[in-house]
N, C-alpha and C positions, 0 to 999 in steps of 0.2 A: 443919156449921157453914155458914150462908149467907153468901156473898160480898157485902159492901156494894158498891154502885155508885151513882155521883153521878146527878143529874138529867141533866147534859149527856151522859153515858154511855148512858142509856136513850134519849135524843132521837136520839143518833147511830146506835144500834142499830136503832131503829124506822125512822129515815130510810133506812137502808142496806137493810132488809128491804123497805120500800116500793118503793124503786127497783128491788131485785132482782125482786120480783114483776110490775113493770111490764114488765120486759125478757122474763120468761118468758111473760106474757101478750101480748106484742108490743103493748103500750100506749105511745102517744106523745102524752101530753096537753099537751105544750109546743109551741106553733106559733110559728115565726119570722114576725114582722110585716113583715119586708122581702122574703123570697123565698117565704113560705109553707110550708117544709119542716117536718116534725114531728120532735121528738126525745123520747125517754123519760124523761130525767133534767133538771132544772133547770139543773144543773151544765153539762150538755150544751148548754143552750139559751146559757148565758152564753158558753161556748167559741165557739159557732156566731155569736154576735152580734159577737164581737170579730174575725171573719174578715171580716164586712162593713165594720168600722171600720179593717181594715187592720192590726190586731194579731193575729198568727198565735199567739203563744204568751202568753196572760194571766196564767198561773200562774208565780210565779218562786220560787226557793228563798231565803229570808232569810239563810242562812249562805254559801253560794257564788255565788248570782246566777243559777244555771242556770234557764232558762225552759222551760216545758211548755206543750203545747195543752191538757192535761186535768188536772183536780185530781187525779184518781186517779194519774196519773204522779207528779205532785208528792209524794204521800203514800209512795208505793214509794221514791222517791229520797231521802226523809228519813231512811229506815232505813240508808242508807250514814252518815250522820252520827251517828245514835243508836246504830248497831251491833245494832240489833234484827234478829233472825233466828227468827221464830216458827214457822217450818216445819221439823220434825226428821225425819230418816230413822230409822226404828225398826231399821234393821238394823245400821248403823255409827254412829249417832249424829250424824253431819254435819247441820249447821243451814244454813238458807238463808233470804233475806229474801222470797223470793217461792215461791209454790206451784209455778209453772211450771217453776223451776230444780230444786225438790225432783223433780218428775216426769221431768225429764231425767236427774237423778242416779239415780233408781231404776232407769233402764234399764242403768246399769253393773253392776248385781246381777243383773237379769234376763236380760241380754244381748240384749233386744230392739232391734231395728234396724228401725224403721218406714218409714225414708225410703230410697228406692231410686233410683239413677240410671238413667234410661231408656236412656243411651248405652251404659253398660258393665256394669251390673247390680249395682255395688258397693252396700252398704247401710250407714245410718248411723242412729245413735240419736237424731240432733239434726237439725233441719231447716238451721239455719245451718251445719252441717258438710256437708250435702249441697250447699248453695249454694256454699260455697268450693270444694268438689270439682267441680262442674260447670264452674267457671271454667278447670280444666285441660283441658276438651273445647273451650270456646269462645275461650279465650286472652284472657278479659276481665281487665283490670287497673285497676279502678276508683279505687284508691288511689294519688294522684299526690304526690311530694315537691315542695313549693313552692320548695326550694332549687336542686335538680339537674334536677327533671323526671323523676326515676325512677319508674317505675309498678310497682305491686304488687297481687297479687289479694287480699291478706289486710290488714286494718288493722294487725294486730299485727306484720307483716312491715315495714311503712311506720314503725311507732314504733321498731323496733329500728334500721331503716336512719338515721332522723333523727339518732339518737345518734352517727353516723359524722361527722355535721356538727358537733353541739354538744360531742362530746368525752365525754358522759356515760357513766359507767361504774357503775351503781348496784349491781351484784353482785360481792361481795368474798369471797375465799378465806380462810377462817379460820385456815389453816395457815401461808400464805406472804404474805398480804395483796395478792395479785395481783388486779385488777379486770377486770371484764368488762362489755360492753354488753348482753349476752344472758344469760339463765339457764341456757340450753341449752350455751353456751360454758363457763359454769361448771361444770356437770355434768361435761362432757368433760374439763375441767382437773382435777377432783377425782381422775378416773380415773388420773392421773399419780401421785398420792400414794398411792392405795390400791392401784395396779396392777390394778385391775378391767378386764377384757377380756370384756365380756357376749356378744359376738358371734362364735361358734365356726365354722370351716369343717367341713362334714360330710364334706368329701373327704379332708382331711389333718389335720384336728384344730387347726390354727393358728388363735389368738384374736385378735380386735381390739377396740379401744376404740370404733370408730364402725362403724355399719352401711354407710356408704359406703365405708370401707377393706375390708370384707369383699367387697362388690359388686366393687370393682377386684381383690382377690385373685382371685375366682373367675375372671376373665379370664385368670389365669396358667394355671389347669387347662384352659380352653377354647381356649387357644392364640390367643386374639385380639391381634394387634399389627398394628394398621391404619396406624400412622404410622411411615414410613420416612426415614431421613437420606440426603440427596441427595448427602452428602459421603462417607460411609463404608459406607452401606446399612444401618446398624444399625436394627432396629425397635423400636417402643415401643408400649405399651398406650394411652398417653394423649398428646393433642397438647401439654400443658404439659411433659411429659417430653422430648419431641422438642425443644421450644423451648429448654428447659435444657440438653440435650445439644449443641445447636448453638452454644452459647457456648464449648465446648471448642475448636471449630474456629476461631471469631471471635476469642476471647480478650476478649469484652465482659464487662465486670463493673459491671453498673448499679446495684447495692445497695452503698452507702457508708455507714460509720458517722459519725454526727455528732459523736461525742467526738474519735476520733483520726484519721478520714479514710481508715481501711483500705476497701478496695473488695473486692466478693466477687460471684461469678457467680450465686449462688443466695440467696434471701431467708432461707431456713432457716440458712444459714451466717452470715448477718449476726446472726440472733437469737441463734445460738449464741455468737457472738464478743461480742456486746453484753453478755451475762452476766457477762463478765471485769470490765466495767466497773460493773454495777449490783449484782453479788454475789448475783444470783438464783440459788437452786438448787432448781427446782420439782420435781425427780424425787426421791421419797424412798423409802429401802428399807423394804419392808414387815416385816423381821424386827428390824432393829436401829435403825431411824430416822435413819440417815444420810442427808444430802441431797446431790445431785449436780446439776451445771449441765447435763448432757445425759444422755439416756437410755442410750446405749452405756456410759457410765461406771457408772451403776447396775447395768446388766446385768452388766458385768465384777465388779462388787463382789458382787452377788447370788451369785456362783459360790463365793464363800468360805464361805457357809451351806451350800451344796447338797453333801452328801457323795456322793450318787449320781452326780452329773456333776461331780466336783471338778475334773477335768483334761480338757477335751474336745479339746484340740488334740494330734494325735498326730504324733511324727516317723515317716515311713515308712522310714527308714534304720536308726534303731536301736531304735525302740519307745519312746522317751522320750514322756512325756505332760506338757503344760503347761496352767496355768490360763488363760493368755491367748495370742491369736495372735501378738502382738509378741514373747512370750518364745520361742515356736516359731521365728520368724524369726531371733531372735538366736542360738538353738541351732544352726539349720542353717548359719550361717558357720563353725561348728566343723568341719563335715564338708567343706565347699568349700575351707576353708583346708588340711585334711588332704589332700585330693585334689590341690591344687595343689602341695604339698610332696613328694607321691610322683612327681609328674611332673617 
């Protein structure tokens, strides 16, 4: 059955084909009367004339007001409002508004990485990924925050940073309703509920929820401790740990609860304390669903489900085993009291 088309559809198709053939033949039949430059399409001629008139973007979207230099860019933009995605991946079915986006997507299936960094040899499937990577070598940070002046190498990083000023947290946890400014932070948070730790250490088998935590852990095996306390000589893997340790000597407690005024030496201690006021329990048992305010409480609770390691804390004096370390300490008082009585 033939598909009916309107007269306007035929005109548009013929016009597009005519313009396309002129590009292939490198024909430029439209000449600018001001500067004499030639262009291949009449629409290009209109855009070019607007440059002489001081109007850089003559094509505007009637829905959101965004302006464009070329009519083609406006047509592509309109698909955002219409939801039109005419380009479909035949492997996974994902649809795209532009053919160039489909081509970039296809590289995820083929593994093709056509763009290589001349500095280090790293390869990428998209040109914009390469451009972002090159900034790690040049140190270029073209995106600047208008509020505080902080600079970023990626536009997405700037958008996330701006939310620290606006307080916007568009990403919500469906389990506990915690809100986050970045989708990455939400994904990391969800691992607390699922107890997922996708980054394992190949040396000792320890698992971590973040790759940065794994990298930090590997320093333990490497024996890297570059930061030393001038007071007691104790060494640390990170400078932040040293600074936190120094508060034990100085007694400084810079983190204060806004509800009750309690002060803490560490921000993590304040966060844990604040849950007493908010009632937040973000750590969930993967077996029975019980929720806890801190991870250590969940770990102790998890042992009640684990029959293989039911009582991991062993008394070296009499061999008794206990579920929690605090129970072992309480038990040891029996031995110390007996020893005092015999004396």
